[in-house]
Backbone as numpy.savetxt, mean C-alpha at the origin, in Angstrom:
# Nx Ny Nz CAx CAy CAz Cx Cy Cz
0.01 -0.93 4.71 -1.00 -1.16 5.41 -2.26 -1.39 4.56
-3.13 -2.22 4.97 -4.45 -2.28 4.12 -5.55 -2.81 5.01
-6.67 -2.69 4.45 -7.97 -2.95 5.04 -8.01 -4.26 5.73
-7.24 -5.22 5.25 -7.21 -6.71 5.80 -6.86 -6.59 7.26
-5.91 -5.45 7.58 -5.47 -5.58 9.09 -6.55 -5.10 10.14
-7.66 -4.38 9.62 -8.74 -3.92 10.44 -9.29 -5.17 11.15
-9.41 -5.09 12.46 -9.78 -6.29 13.13 -8.60 -7.33 13.67
-7.64 -7.19 12.83 -6.48 -8.08 13.28 -5.51 -7.37 14.12
-5.61 -6.00 14.40 -4.90 -5.26 15.38 -5.99 -4.35 16.00
-5.51 -3.56 17.22 -6.53 -3.07 18.08 -6.89 -1.74 17.13
-8.09 -1.29 17.22 -8.78 -0.27 16.46 -8.00 1.04 16.73
-7.63 1.36 17.83 -6.83 2.61 18.08 -5.71 2.57 17.29
-4.91 1.53 17.24 -3.59 1.43 16.56 -3.97 1.61 15.13
-5.07 0.99 14.57 -5.06 1.13 13.20 -5.52 2.56 12.91
-6.42 3.36 13.61 -6.62 4.69 13.35 -5.56 5.56 13.43
-4.66 5.23 14.38 -3.29 5.82 14.40 -2.48 5.77 12.98
-2.52 4.68 12.52 -1.78 4.15 11.25 -2.33 4.91 10.20
-3.73 5.18 10.08 -4.30 5.62 9.07 -4.13 7.23 9.11
-3.94 7.75 10.20 -3.73 9.28 10.59 -2.27 9.61 9.73
-1.30 8.67 9.85 0.03 8.82 9.53 0.15 8.60 7.85
-0.76 8.00 7.30 -0.74 7.85 5.90 -1.23 9.09 5.33
-0.26 9.74 4.31 -0.89 10.94 3.69 -2.26 10.80 2.89
-2.51 9.69 2.41 -4.04 9.53 1.80 -5.13 9.41 2.78
-4.73 9.35 4.17 -5.59 9.06 5.20 -6.64 7.91 5.30
-6.15 6.99 4.65 -7.08 5.55 4.57 -5.98 4.30 4.28
-6.51 3.28 4.60 -5.73 2.02 4.42 -5.92 1.63 2.89
-5.07 0.90 2.37 -5.12 0.44 1.05 -6.15 -0.43 0.71
-6.58 -0.72 -0.36 -7.43 -2.01 -0.59 -6.68 -2.96 -1.39
-7.13 -4.26 -1.17 -6.43 -5.39 -1.69 -6.26 -5.27 -3.26
-7.23 -4.74 -3.76 -7.19 -4.59 -5.21 -6.26 -3.59 -5.75
-5.97 -2.68 -4.85 -4.90 -1.43 -5.14 -3.51 -2.31 -5.15
-3.30 -3.10 -4.11 -2.07 -3.97 -3.98 -2.02 -4.72 -5.31
-2.95 -5.46 -5.56 -2.95 -6.30 -6.82 -2.64 -5.73 -7.99
-3.24 -4.30 -8.26 -3.06 -3.65 -9.48 -1.64 -3.36 -9.54
-0.86 -2.89 -8.61 0.49 -2.64 -8.29 1.19 -3.83 -8.86
1.22 -4.98 -8.25 1.69 -6.33 -8.43 1.59 -6.69 -9.98
0.35 -6.39 -10.63 0.14 -6.84 -11.95 0.78 -5.92 -12.98
1.09 -4.83 -12.61 2.12 -4.07 -13.48 3.16 -4.72 -13.73
3.88 -5.33 -12.66 5.24 -6.05 -12.83 5.18 -7.18 -13.76
3.75 -7.75 -13.94 3.66 -8.89 -14.88 3.24 -8.54 -16.35
2.94 -7.29 -16.33 2.51 -6.86 -17.58 3.65 -6.54 -18.66
3.11 -6.42 -19.96 4.18 -5.97 -21.07 4.72 -4.65 -20.77
3.97 -3.76 -20.05 4.48 -2.30 -19.66 5.65 -2.25 -18.98
5.99 -3.42 -18.10 7.05 -3.51 -17.31 8.16 -4.44 -17.81
8.04 -4.78 -19.16 9.01 -5.44 -19.72 10.43 -5.05 -19.63
10.81 -3.82 -19.38 12.19 -3.39 -19.32 12.50 -2.85 -17.96
11.72 -3.18 -17.12 11.79 -2.88 -15.58 12.72 -4.03 -14.91
13.69 -3.74 -14.43 14.54 -4.89 -13.73 14.72 -4.21 -12.12
14.73 -5.39 -11.42 14.92 -5.04 -9.95 14.46 -3.78 -9.22
13.35 -3.55 -9.46 12.73 -2.38 -8.72 11.71 -2.68 -7.50
11.61 -2.03 -6.70 10.65 -1.99 -5.47 9.59 -0.91 -5.62
8.45 -1.35 -5.66 7.17 -0.42 -5.86 6.61 -0.37 -4.36
6.53 0.81 -3.66 5.94 1.07 -2.48 4.60 1.36 -2.72
3.56 0.63 -2.36 2.13 0.79 -2.38 1.71 0.95 -0.98
2.02 2.45 -0.48 1.67 2.62 0.90 0.66 3.91 1.15
0.21 4.28 0.17 -0.75 5.67 0.23 0.25 6.88 0.65
1.63 6.84 0.33 2.58 7.84 0.49 3.13 7.80 1.95
2.93 6.67 2.62 3.59 6.54 3.97 5.08 6.41 3.86
5.51 5.94 2.80 7.18 5.95 2.87 7.59 7.26 2.53
6.76 8.24 2.17 7.17 9.74 1.96 7.02 10.53 3.11
6.68 9.99 4.12 6.46 10.88 5.21 7.74 11.06 5.89
7.81 12.44 6.52 9.16 12.76 7.10 9.07 12.52 8.51
């Protein structure tokens, strides 16, 4: 979920999503971009077939 959804979905639905995210906020586009940039960096040269969940902890929620 990211800030770009605000206005694209009903406000109440967006607010409920924010409550479910452990960080209690939507992600910013630059946060998503930084995660993607990692996979293009030299630091990820040995990383193969991985999935990075940039969800503010939502994927950890029980």
